[in-house]
A tleap script that builds the chain and sets N, CA, C and O, in Angstrom:
source leaprc.protein.ff14SB
mol = sequence {
  NMET PHE ALA GLU GLN ASP PHE TRP ARG LEU
  LEU GLY ASP TYR GLU ARG LEU THR LYS ASN
  GLU SER ALA ALA LEU LEU ALA GLY ALA PHE
  GLU ASP LEU ALA VAL ILE GLN ASP LEU LYS
  ASP PRO VAL LEU ALA LYS MET ARG ASP PHE
  ALA LYS LEU ALA GLY LEU ASP ARG SER HIE
  PRO GLU LEU ALA SER ARG VAL ASP GLN LEU
  LEU ILE HIE ALA GLU ARG ASN LYS GLN LEU
  ILE GLU THR MET LEU SER ARG ALA HIE ILE
  GLU ARG GLN ASN LEU ASP SER ALA ARG GLN
  ARG MET ARG GLY LEU GLY THR ALA TYR ARG
  PRO GLU LEU GLU ARG GLY ALA PHE SER ALA
  HIE CVAL
}
set mol.1.N position { 59.108 16.950 -33.453 }
set mol.1.CA position { 58.076 17.960 -33.427 }
set mol.1.C position { 57.063 17.676 -32.316 }
set mol.1.O position { 56.618 18.594 -31.627 }
set mol.2.N position { 56.700 16.398 -32.146 }
set mol.2.CA position { 55.731 16.065 -31.090 }
set mol.2.C position { 56.311 16.322 -29.702 }
set mol.2.O position { 55.577 16.689 -28.784 }
set mol.3.N position { 57.606 16.136 -29.543 }
set mol.3.CA position { 58.234 16.372 -28.247 }
set mol.3.C position { 58.071 17.832 -27.842 }
set mol.3.O position { 57.798 18.126 -26.678 }
set mol.4.N position { 58.235 18.743 -28.788 }
set mol.4.CA position { 58.087 20.163 -28.478 }
set mol.4.C position { 56.632 20.497 -28.136 }
set mol.4.O position { 56.370 21.241 -27.191 }
set mol.5.N position { 55.704 19.957 -28.891 }
set mol.5.CA position { 54.275 20.191 -28.584 }
set mol.5.C position { 53.922 19.634 -27.210 }
set mol.5.O position { 53.228 20.282 -26.428 }
set mol.6.N position { 54.396 18.452 -26.931 }
set mol.6.CA position { 54.126 17.843 -25.630 }
set mol.6.C position { 54.746 18.671 -24.500 }
set mol.6.O position { 54.147 18.836 -23.437 }
set mol.7.N position { 55.944 19.185 -24.744 }
set mol.7.CA position { 56.588 20.009 -23.731 }
set mol.7.C position { 55.732 21.235 -23.406 }
set mol.7.O position { 55.480 21.514 -22.233 }
set mol.8.N position { 55.281 21.973 -24.429 }
set mol.8.CA position { 54.511 23.202 -24.198 }
set mol.8.C position { 53.173 22.889 -23.519 }
set mol.8.O position { 52.698 23.660 -22.685 }
set mol.9.N position { 52.579 21.766 -23.879 }
set mol.9.CA position { 51.329 21.366 -23.227 }
set mol.9.C position { 51.578 21.078 -21.756 }
set mol.9.O position { 50.818 21.520 -20.894 }
set mol.10.N position { 52.636 20.342 -21.470 }
set mol.10.CA position { 52.971 20.024 -20.086 }
set mol.10.C position { 53.363 21.271 -19.298 }
set mol.10.O position { 53.059 21.378 -18.110 }
set mol.11.N position { 54.031 22.202 -19.950 }
set mol.11.CA position { 54.383 23.445 -19.271 }
set mol.11.C position { 53.111 24.193 -18.854 }
set mol.11.O position { 53.039 24.729 -17.748 }
set mol.12.N position { 52.127 24.226 -19.729 }
set mol.12.CA position { 50.836 24.836 -19.383 }
set mol.12.C position { 50.178 24.113 -18.218 }
set mol.12.O position { 49.623 24.745 -17.319 }
set mol.13.N position { 50.242 22.780 -18.238 }
set mol.13.CA position { 49.693 21.997 -17.125 }
set mol.13.C position { 50.415 22.330 -15.823 }
set mol.13.O position { 49.784 22.488 -14.778 }
set mol.14.N position { 51.731 22.434 -15.893 }
set mol.14.CA position { 52.526 22.721 -14.706 }
set mol.14.C position { 52.205 24.123 -14.164 }
set mol.14.O position { 52.135 24.329 -12.953 }
set mol.15.N position { 52.014 25.069 -15.071 }
set mol.15.CA position { 51.649 26.425 -14.653 }
set mol.15.C position { 50.288 26.432 -13.945 }
set mol.15.O position { 50.116 27.102 -12.927 }
set mol.16.N position { 49.334 25.688 -14.489 }
set mol.16.CA position { 48.008 25.598 -13.844 }
set mol.16.C position { 48.113 24.936 -12.475 }
set mol.16.O position { 47.482 25.380 -11.516 }
set mol.17.N position { 48.898 23.891 -12.386 }
set mol.17.CA position { 49.090 23.224 -11.094 }
set mol.17.C position { 49.712 24.178 -10.072 }
set mol.17.O position { 49.339 24.177 -8.899 }
set mol.18.N position { 50.655 24.982 -10.528 }
set mol.18.CA position { 51.297 25.944 -9.629 }
set mol.18.C position { 50.290 26.987 -9.151 }
set mol.18.O position { 50.301 27.358 -7.977 }
set mol.19.N position { 49.426 27.464 -10.035 }
set mol.19.CA position { 48.378 28.415 -9.629 }
set mol.19.C position { 47.384 27.750 -8.675 }
set mol.19.O position { 46.948 28.360 -7.699 }
set mol.20.N position { 47.035 26.508 -8.963 }
set mol.20.CA position { 46.135 25.775 -8.069 }
set mol.20.C position { 46.788 25.554 -6.704 }
set mol.20.O position { 46.115 25.580 -5.674 }
set mol.21.N position { 48.081 25.339 -6.708 }
set mol.21.CA position { 48.827 25.178 -5.466 }
set mol.21.C position { 48.724 26.456 -4.620 }
set mol.21.O position { 48.509 26.393 -3.409 }
set mol.22.N position { 48.880 27.601 -5.268 }
set mol.22.CA position { 48.750 28.886 -4.561 }
set mol.22.C position { 47.355 29.040 -3.976 }
set mol.22.O position { 47.202 29.457 -2.828 }
set mol.23.N position { 46.345 28.708 -4.758 }
set mol.23.CA position { 44.964 28.821 -4.293 }
set mol.23.C position { 44.701 27.886 -3.114 }
set mol.23.O position { 44.025 28.266 -2.157 }
set mol.24.N position { 45.224 26.688 -3.181 }
set mol.24.CA position { 45.039 25.723 -2.091 }
set mol.24.C position { 45.725 26.214 -0.820 }
set mol.24.O position { 45.188 26.055 0.277 }
set mol.25.N position { 46.894 26.801 -0.962 }
set mol.25.CA position { 47.592 27.353 0.197 }
set mol.25.C position { 46.768 28.465 0.839 }
set mol.25.O position { 46.574 28.486 2.054 }
set mol.26.N position { 46.289 29.382 0.015 }
set mol.26.CA position { 45.503 30.506 0.530 }
set mol.26.C position { 44.223 30.033 1.209 }
set mol.26.O position { 43.778 30.631 2.188 }
set mol.27.N position { 43.635 28.968 0.694 }
set mol.27.CA position { 42.390 28.435 1.253 }
set mol.27.C position { 42.643 27.505 2.440 }
set mol.27.O position { 41.707 27.132 3.148 }
set mol.28.N position { 43.887 27.135 2.656 }
set mol.28.CA position { 44.193 26.187 3.722 }
set mol.28.C position { 43.718 24.785 3.399 }
set mol.28.O position { 43.460 23.990 4.303 }
set mol.29.N position { 43.601 24.476 2.121 }
set mol.29.CA position { 43.134 23.160 1.658 }
set mol.29.C position { 44.349 22.237 1.524 }
set mol.29.O position { 44.849 22.002 0.424 }
set mol.30.N position { 44.806 21.726 2.652 }
set mol.30.CA position { 46.055 20.978 2.668 }
set mol.30.C position { 45.951 19.611 1.997 }
set mol.30.O position { 46.945 19.112 1.469 }
set mol.31.N position { 44.774 18.998 2.008 }
set mol.31.CA position { 44.607 17.721 1.296 }
set mol.31.C position { 44.746 17.955 -0.207 }
set mol.31.O position { 45.402 17.182 -0.906 }
set mol.32.N position { 44.117 19.038 -0.700 }
set mol.32.CA position { 44.242 19.376 -2.120 }
set mol.32.C position { 45.689 19.711 -2.459 }
set mol.32.O position { 46.193 19.339 -3.518 }
set mol.33.N position { 46.337 20.403 -1.563 }
set mol.33.CA position { 47.728 20.788 -1.775 }
set mol.33.C position { 48.620 19.557 -1.945 }
set mol.33.O position { 49.497 19.531 -2.808 }
set mol.34.N position { 48.390 18.554 -1.127 }
set mol.34.CA position { 49.182 17.321 -1.222 }
set mol.34.C position { 48.964 16.641 -2.573 }
set mol.34.O position { 49.914 16.150 -3.184 }
set mol.35.N position { 47.722 16.612 -3.034 }
set mol.35.CA position { 47.416 15.998 -4.334 }
set mol.35.C position { 48.113 16.772 -5.454 }
set mol.35.O position { 48.713 16.182 -6.353 }
set mol.36.N position { 48.025 18.092 -5.385 }
set mol.36.CA position { 48.651 18.932 -6.419 }
set mol.36.C position { 50.156 18.703 -6.456 }
set mol.36.O position { 50.740 18.557 -7.530 }
set mol.37.N position { 50.776 18.671 -5.293 }
set mol.37.CA position { 52.226 18.473 -5.260 }
set mol.37.C position { 52.616 17.097 -5.783 }
set mol.37.O position { 53.663 16.941 -6.411 }
set mol.38.N position { 51.778 16.105 -5.526 }
set mol.38.CA position { 52.057 14.763 -6.069 }
set mol.38.C position { 51.954 14.750 -7.591 }
set mol.38.O position { 52.651 13.983 -8.255 }
set mol.39.N position { 51.092 15.593 -8.142 }
set mol.39.CA position { 50.931 15.666 -9.600 }
set mol.39.C position { 52.073 16.433 -10.269 }
set mol.39.O position { 52.444 16.132 -11.404 }
set mol.40.N position { 52.618 17.405 -9.579 }
set mol.40.CA position { 53.633 18.262 -10.185 }
set mol.40.C position { 54.934 17.522 -10.506 }
set mol.40.O position { 55.537 17.765 -11.551 }
set mol.41.N position { 55.366 16.637 -9.634 }
set mol.41.CA position { 56.652 15.959 -9.843 }
set mol.41.C position { 56.707 15.165 -11.149 }
set mol.41.O position { 57.664 15.316 -11.909 }
set mol.42.N position { 55.694 14.311 -11.435 }
set mol.42.CA position { 55.775 13.579 -12.701 }
set mol.42.C position { 55.658 14.488 -13.935 }
set mol.42.O position { 56.272 14.222 -14.968 }
set mol.43.N position { 54.863 15.564 -13.814 }
set mol.43.CA position { 54.747 16.505 -14.941 }
set mol.43.C position { 56.109 17.145 -15.200 }
set mol.43.O position { 56.542 17.256 -16.347 }
set mol.44.N position { 56.777 17.562 -14.134 }
set mol.44.CA position { 58.099 18.176 -14.286 }
set mol.44.C position { 59.102 17.195 -14.900 }
set mol.44.O position { 59.911 17.581 -15.743 }
set mol.45.N position { 59.051 15.957 -14.488 }
set mol.45.CA position { 59.975 14.954 -15.039 }
set mol.45.C position { 59.732 14.766 -16.543 }
set mol.45.O position { 60.677 14.697 -17.328 }
set mol.46.N position { 58.471 14.686 -16.926 }
set mol.46.CA position { 58.155 14.540 -18.365 }
set mol.46.C position { 58.563 15.785 -19.133 }
set mol.46.O position { 59.058 15.692 -20.256 }
set mol.47.N position { 58.355 16.960 -18.527 }
set mol.47.CA position { 58.762 18.203 -19.195 }
set mol.47.C position { 60.261 18.187 -19.491 }
set mol.47.O position { 60.694 18.566 -20.579 }
set mol.48.N position { 61.032 17.751 -18.522 }
set mol.48.CA position { 62.489 17.696 -18.720 }
set mol.48.C position { 62.845 16.761 -19.873 }
set mol.48.O position { 63.701 17.072 -20.701 }
set mol.49.N position { 62.167 15.603 -19.911 }
set mol.49.CA position { 62.431 14.644 -20.988 }
set mol.49.C position { 62.107 15.252 -22.354 }
set mol.49.O position { 62.909 15.176 -23.285 }
set mol.50.N position { 60.919 15.857 -22.462 }
set mol.50.CA position { 60.504 16.424 -23.747 }
set mol.50.C position { 61.348 17.641 -24.135 }
set mol.50.O position { 61.626 17.846 -25.316 }
set mol.51.N position { 61.756 18.447 -23.153 }
set mol.51.CA position { 62.622 19.598 -23.450 }
set mol.51.C position { 63.943 19.118 -24.036 }
set mol.51.O position { 64.469 19.703 -24.983 }
set mol.52.N position { 64.463 18.058 -23.463 }
set mol.52.CA position { 65.733 17.505 -23.952 }
set mol.52.C position { 65.564 16.967 -25.376 }
set mol.52.O position { 66.395 17.229 -26.246 }
set mol.53.N position { 64.485 16.215 -25.609 }
set mol.53.CA position { 64.226 15.676 -26.951 }
set mol.53.C position { 64.031 16.781 -27.986 }
set mol.53.O position { 64.457 16.653 -29.134 }
set mol.54.N position { 63.372 17.886 -27.560 }
set mol.54.CA position { 63.080 18.980 -28.490 }
set mol.54.C position { 64.218 19.986 -28.584 }
set mol.54.O position { 64.175 20.894 -29.413 }
set mol.55.N position { 65.228 19.833 -27.747 }
set mol.55.CA position { 66.348 20.767 -27.778 }
set mol.55.C position { 65.998 22.133 -27.191 }
set mol.55.O position { 66.580 23.144 -27.585 }
set mol.56.N position { 65.049 22.167 -26.250 }
set mol.56.CA position { 64.643 23.422 -25.628 }
set mol.56.C position { 65.423 23.649 -24.339 }
set mol.56.O position { 65.654 22.726 -23.558 }
set mol.57.N position { 65.821 24.899 -24.140 }
set mol.57.CA position { 66.439 25.268 -22.879 }
set mol.57.C position { 66.081 26.720 -22.562 }
set mol.57.O position { 65.279 27.336 -23.264 }
set mol.58.N position { 66.678 27.258 -21.503 }
set mol.58.CA position { 66.320 28.607 -21.057 }
set mol.58.C position { 66.757 29.698 -22.020 }
set mol.58.O position { 66.419 30.865 -21.822 }
set mol.59.N position { 67.494 29.345 -23.045 }
set mol.59.CA position { 67.860 30.366 -24.034 }
set mol.59.C position { 66.666 30.702 -24.939 }
set mol.59.O position { 66.680 31.721 -25.630 }
set mol.60.N position { 65.658 29.867 -24.936 }
set mol.60.CA position { 64.426 30.138 -25.689 }
set mol.60.C position { 63.662 31.232 -24.939 }
set mol.60.O position { 63.324 31.047 -23.770 }
set mol.61.N position { 63.383 32.367 -25.589 }
set mol.61.CA position { 62.806 33.516 -24.883 }
set mol.61.C position { 61.472 33.235 -24.174 }
set mol.61.O position { 61.286 33.635 -23.025 }
set mol.62.N position { 60.559 32.556 -24.849 }
set mol.62.CA position { 59.263 32.279 -24.216 }
set mol.62.C position { 59.434 31.343 -23.027 }
set mol.62.O position { 58.815 31.538 -21.980 }
set mol.63.N position { 60.265 30.340 -23.192 }
set mol.63.CA position { 60.503 29.403 -22.099 }
set mol.63.C position { 61.140 30.117 -20.910 }
set mol.63.O position { 60.743 29.900 -19.765 }
set mol.64.N position { 62.118 30.960 -21.181 }
set mol.64.CA position { 62.783 31.699 -20.104 }
set mol.64.C position { 61.785 32.566 -19.347 }
set mol.64.O position { 61.813 32.623 -18.117 }
set mol.65.N position { 60.917 33.230 -20.067 }
set mol.65.CA position { 59.919 34.094 -19.439 }
set mol.65.C position { 58.952 33.296 -18.568 }
set mol.65.O position { 58.642 33.690 -17.444 }
set mol.66.N position { 58.490 32.194 -19.089 }
set mol.66.CA position { 57.526 31.377 -18.340 }
set mol.66.C position { 58.172 30.711 -17.129 }
set mol.66.O position { 57.536 30.581 -16.083 }
set mol.67.N position { 59.420 30.291 -17.260 }
set mol.67.CA position { 60.130 29.720 -16.120 }
set mol.67.C position { 60.333 30.789 -15.054 }
set mol.67.O position { 60.187 30.515 -13.863 }
set mol.68.N position { 60.667 32.003 -15.473 }
set mol.68.CA position { 60.828 33.094 -14.508 }
set mol.68.C position { 59.526 33.331 -13.741 }
set mol.68.O position { 59.551 33.559 -12.531 }
set mol.69.N position { 58.400 33.280 -14.434 }
set mol.69.CA position { 57.101 33.456 -13.771 }
set mol.69.C position { 56.831 32.307 -12.792 }
set mol.69.O position { 56.304 32.528 -11.702 }
set mol.70.N position { 57.188 31.102 -13.178 }
set mol.70.CA position { 57.027 29.962 -12.268 }
set mol.70.C position { 57.891 30.127 -11.020 }
set mol.70.O position { 57.460 29.800 -9.914 }
set mol.71.N position { 59.090 30.627 -11.197 }
set mol.71.CA position { 59.971 30.849 -10.049 }
set mol.71.C position { 59.400 31.919 -9.116 }
set mol.71.O position { 59.522 31.807 -7.896 }
set mol.72.N position { 58.786 32.944 -9.681 }
set mol.72.CA position { 58.145 33.986 -8.870 }
set mol.72.C position { 57.002 33.380 -8.064 }
set mol.72.O position { 56.870 33.645 -6.870 }
set mol.73.N position { 56.171 32.561 -8.722 }
set mol.73.CA position { 55.062 31.897 -8.018 }
set mol.73.C position { 55.582 30.973 -6.918 }
set mol.73.O position { 55.021 30.925 -5.823 }
set mol.74.N position { 56.646 30.248 -7.212 }
set mol.74.CA position { 57.215 29.329 -6.220 }
set mol.74.C position { 57.733 30.107 -5.011 }
set mol.74.O position { 57.560 29.671 -3.873 }
set mol.75.N position { 58.354 31.233 -5.247 }
set mol.75.CA position { 58.860 32.051 -4.131 }
set mol.75.C position { 57.697 32.601 -3.301 }
set mol.75.O position { 57.772 32.622 -2.072 }
set mol.76.N position { 56.627 33.045 -3.959 }
set mol.76.CA position { 55.445 33.515 -3.221 }
set mol.76.C position { 54.855 32.395 -2.374 }
set mol.76.O position { 54.502 32.608 -1.214 }
set mol.77.N position { 54.749 31.220 -2.946 }
set mol.77.CA position { 54.218 30.080 -2.198 }
set mol.77.C position { 55.106 29.763 -0.997 }
set mol.77.O position { 54.611 29.471 0.091 }
set mol.78.N position { 56.413 29.824 -1.202 }
set mol.78.CA position { 57.353 29.568 -0.108 }
set mol.78.C position { 57.162 30.594 1.003 }
set mol.78.O position { 57.131 30.236 2.181 }
set mol.79.N position { 57.036 31.850 0.639 }
set mol.79.CA position { 56.829 32.901 1.642 }
set mol.79.C position { 55.502 32.710 2.375 }
set mol.79.O position { 55.419 32.923 3.585 }
set mol.80.N position { 54.473 32.310 1.642 }
set mol.80.CA position { 53.172 32.069 2.262 }
set mol.80.C position { 53.268 30.923 3.264 }
set mol.80.O position { 52.713 31.013 4.359 }
set mol.81.N position { 53.957 29.864 2.908 }
set mol.81.CA position { 54.142 28.727 3.811 }
set mol.81.C position { 54.922 29.159 5.051 }
set mol.81.O position { 54.574 28.775 6.168 }
set mol.82.N position { 55.963 29.947 4.863 }
set mol.82.CA position { 56.742 30.424 6.005 }
set mol.82.C position { 55.880 31.273 6.936 }
set mol.82.O position { 55.986 31.155 8.157 }
set mol.83.N position { 55.033 32.123 6.372 }
set mol.83.CA position { 54.122 32.945 7.178 }
set mol.83.C position { 53.142 32.059 7.935 }
set mol.83.O position { 52.896 32.277 9.121 }
set mol.84.N position { 52.585 31.070 7.261 }
set mol.84.CA position { 51.639 30.159 7.902 }
set mol.84.C position { 52.303 29.367 9.028 }
set mol.84.O position { 51.708 29.171 10.088 }
set mol.85.N position { 53.519 28.917 8.800 }
set mol.85.CA position { 54.249 28.183 9.836 }
set mol.85.C position { 54.539 29.070 11.042 }
set mol.85.O position { 54.440 28.629 12.187 }
set mol.86.N position { 54.895 30.317 10.776 }
set mol.86.CA position { 55.169 31.253 11.863 }
set mol.86.C position { 53.905 31.496 12.688 }
set mol.86.O position { 53.957 31.510 13.918 }
set mol.87.N position { 52.772 31.688 12.013 }
set mol.87.CA position { 51.499 31.888 12.722 }
set mol.87.C position { 51.121 30.646 13.525 }
set mol.87.O position { 50.650 30.747 14.658 }
set mol.88.N position { 51.330 29.489 12.934 }
set mol.88.CA position { 51.007 28.243 13.638 }
set mol.88.C position { 51.878 28.090 14.884 }
set mol.88.O position { 51.411 27.629 15.925 }
set mol.89.N position { 53.133 28.479 14.768 }
set mol.89.CA position { 54.040 28.407 15.917 }
set mol.89.C position { 53.553 29.336 17.041 }
set mol.89.O position { 53.547 28.948 18.209 }
set mol.90.N position { 53.151 30.543 16.691 }
set mol.90.CA position { 52.644 31.495 17.682 }
set mol.90.C position { 51.359 30.973 18.314 }
set mol.90.O position { 51.179 31.064 19.528 }
set mol.91.N position { 50.464 30.426 17.489 }
set mol.91.CA position { 49.221 29.852 18.028 }
set mol.91.C position { 49.528 28.708 18.990 }
set mol.91.O position { 48.881 28.569 20.029 }
set mol.92.N position { 50.504 27.901 18.642 }
set mol.92.CA position { 50.886 26.783 19.506 }
set mol.92.C position { 51.405 27.292 20.849 }
set mol.92.O position { 51.071 26.746 21.901 }
set mol.93.N position { 52.221 28.336 20.803 }
set mol.93.CA position { 52.726 28.925 22.042 }
set mol.93.C position { 51.578 29.472 22.890 }
set mol.93.O position { 51.562 29.298 24.109 }
set mol.94.N position { 50.619 30.131 22.242 }
set mol.94.CA position { 49.467 30.670 22.971 }
set mol.94.C position { 48.629 29.561 23.587 }
set mol.94.O position { 48.152 29.695 24.713 }
set mol.95.N position { 48.448 28.474 22.860 }
set mol.95.CA position { 47.696 27.338 23.398 }
set mol.95.C position { 48.429 26.700 24.574 }
set mol.95.O position { 47.803 26.322 25.564 }
set mol.96.N position { 49.739 26.580 24.473 }
set mol.96.CA position { 50.519 26.025 25.582 }
set mol.96.C position { 50.394 26.903 26.824 }
set mol.96.O position { 50.252 26.395 27.937 }
set mol.97.N position { 50.446 28.219 26.634 }
set mol.97.CA position { 50.296 29.139 27.764 }
set mol.97.C position { 48.910 29.019 28.380 }
set mol.97.O position { 48.776 28.996 29.603 }
set mol.98.N position { 47.879 28.943 27.547 }
set mol.98.CA position { 46.507 28.804 28.055 }
set mol.98.C position { 46.349 27.480 28.802 }
set mol.98.O position { 45.682 27.431 29.836 }
set mol.99.N position { 46.946 26.424 28.299 }
set mol.99.CA position { 46.872 25.115 28.952 }
set mol.99.C position { 47.518 25.179 30.335 }
set mol.99.O position { 46.988 24.634 31.303 }
set mol.100.N position { 48.653 25.839 30.414 }
set mol.100.CA position { 49.335 25.968 31.710 }
set mol.100.C position { 48.490 26.782 32.693 }
set mol.100.O position { 48.408 26.434 33.871 }
set mol.101.N position { 47.861 27.862 32.219 }
set mol.101.CA position { 46.999 28.656 33.094 }
set mol.101.C position { 45.803 27.838 33.567 }
set mol.101.O position { 45.417 27.924 34.733 }
set mol.102.N position { 45.216 27.053 32.681 }
set mol.102.CA position { 44.071 26.216 33.043 }
set mol.102.C position { 44.473 25.161 34.073 }
set mol.102.O position { 43.713 24.875 34.998 }
set mol.103.N position { 45.644 24.594 33.916 }
set mol.103.CA position { 46.121 23.628 34.911 }
set mol.103.C position { 46.271 24.293 36.277 }
set mol.103.O position { 45.932 23.705 37.304 }
set mol.104.N position { 46.782 25.526 36.279 }
set mol.104.CA position { 46.920 26.275 37.521 }
set mol.104.C position { 45.572 26.532 38.171 }
set mol.104.O position { 45.431 26.430 39.389 }
set mol.105.N position { 44.589 26.864 37.360 }
set mol.105.CA position { 43.248 27.074 37.892 }
set mol.105.C position { 42.666 25.781 38.435 }
set mol.105.O position { 41.991 25.776 39.464 }
set mol.106.N position { 42.925 24.709 37.751 }
set mol.106.CA position { 42.418 23.406 38.201 }
set mol.106.C position { 42.962 23.035 39.559 }
set mol.106.O position { 42.230 22.505 40.395 }
set mol.107.N position { 44.231 23.301 39.795 }
set mol.107.CA position { 44.794 22.970 41.105 }
set mol.107.C position { 44.287 23.928 42.167 }
set mol.107.O position { 44.201 23.551 43.336 }
set mol.108.N position { 43.951 25.151 41.800 }
set mol.108.CA position { 43.409 26.101 42.775 }
set mol.108.C position { 42.022 25.678 43.243 }
set mol.108.O position { 41.693 25.876 44.412 }
set mol.109.N position { 41.201 25.104 42.372 }
set mol.109.CA position { 39.838 24.699 42.725 }
set mol.109.C position { 39.764 23.294 43.308 }
set mol.109.O position { 38.803 22.962 44.002 }
set mol.110.N position { 40.736 22.493 43.042 }
set mol.110.CA position { 40.702 21.099 43.466 }
set mol.110.C position { 40.552 20.949 44.988 }
set mol.110.O position { 39.731 20.138 45.417 }
set mol.111.N position { 41.288 21.677 45.819 }
set mol.111.CA position { 41.127 21.497 47.268 }
set mol.111.C position { 39.693 21.792 47.739 }
set mol.111.O position { 39.187 21.106 48.627 }
set mol.112.N position { 39.045 22.784 47.164 }
set mol.112.CA position { 37.665 23.091 47.560 }
set mol.112.C position { 36.732 21.950 47.189 }
set mol.112.O position { 35.830 21.603 47.953 }
set mol.113.N position { 36.947 21.374 46.026 }
set mol.113.CA position { 36.093 20.270 45.592 }
set mol.113.C position { 36.328 19.037 46.463 }
set mol.113.O position { 35.392 18.311 46.799 }
set mol.114.N position { 37.603 18.811 46.825 }
set mol.114.CA position { 37.926 17.640 47.640 }
set mol.114.C position { 37.389 17.770 49.061 }
set mol.114.O position { 37.040 16.762 49.676 }
set mol.115.N position { 37.313 18.987 49.596 }
set mol.115.CA position { 36.782 19.206 50.943 }
set mol.115.C position { 35.259 19.173 50.955 }
set mol.115.O position { 34.653 19.158 52.026 }
set mol.116.N position { 34.643 19.162 49.801 }
set mol.116.CA position { 33.184 19.157 49.737 }
set mol.116.C position { 32.592 20.526 49.990 }
set mol.116.O position { 31.461 20.638 50.461 }
set mol.117.N position { 33.339 21.558 49.683 }
set mol.117.CA position { 32.887 22.920 49.949 }
set mol.117.C position { 31.590 23.240 49.236 }
set mol.117.O position { 30.820 24.074 49.712 }
set mol.118.N position { 31.330 22.609 48.127 }
set mol.118.CA position { 30.127 22.916 47.375 }
set mol.118.C position { 28.987 21.947 47.694 }
set mol.118.O position { 27.849 22.178 47.284 }
set mol.119.N position { 29.274 20.887 48.406 }
set mol.119.CA position { 28.245 19.859 48.616 }
set mol.119.C position { 27.065 20.378 49.421 }
set mol.119.O position { 25.951 19.887 49.239 }
set mol.120.N position { 27.258 21.333 50.288 }
set mol.120.CA position { 26.153 21.861 51.096 }
set mol.120.C position { 25.231 22.721 50.254 }
set mol.120.O position { 24.060 22.890 50.595 }
set mol.121.N position { 25.733 23.258 49.178 }
set mol.121.CA position { 24.947 24.142 48.334 }
set mol.121.C position { 24.295 23.424 47.154 }
set mol.121.O position { 23.388 23.966 46.523 }
set mol.122.N position { 24.738 22.249 46.864 }
set mol.122.CA position { 24.239 21.551 45.689 }
set mol.122.C position { 23.402 20.377 46.074 }
set mol.122.O position { 22.895 19.669 45.205 }
savepdb mol mol.pdb
quit
């Protein structure tokens, strides 16, 4: 009986962690995200142990429903991460292009500086 109670308590904890994970992703709080992900693995392992002891599986209607909701949240988080990675990749490309343009400008001005073109005015 305690195994089943412990399982449902841990499932609630895991659901909260998953929601917190979504919030951390949306906020860009990557340090918090790392902590949350470190917490989820041991909770999931204990849930599996207690589910086995209590004889719970996906044939239990409430469990099936809650697992389905967790899978939906996990897929949303995955899509959010993919979107963030894609944006970061584009930003990186833009920064690389800007860096190359700045280098080009630097070489264009360097000969004038080396000849002392500005020394008479400064």
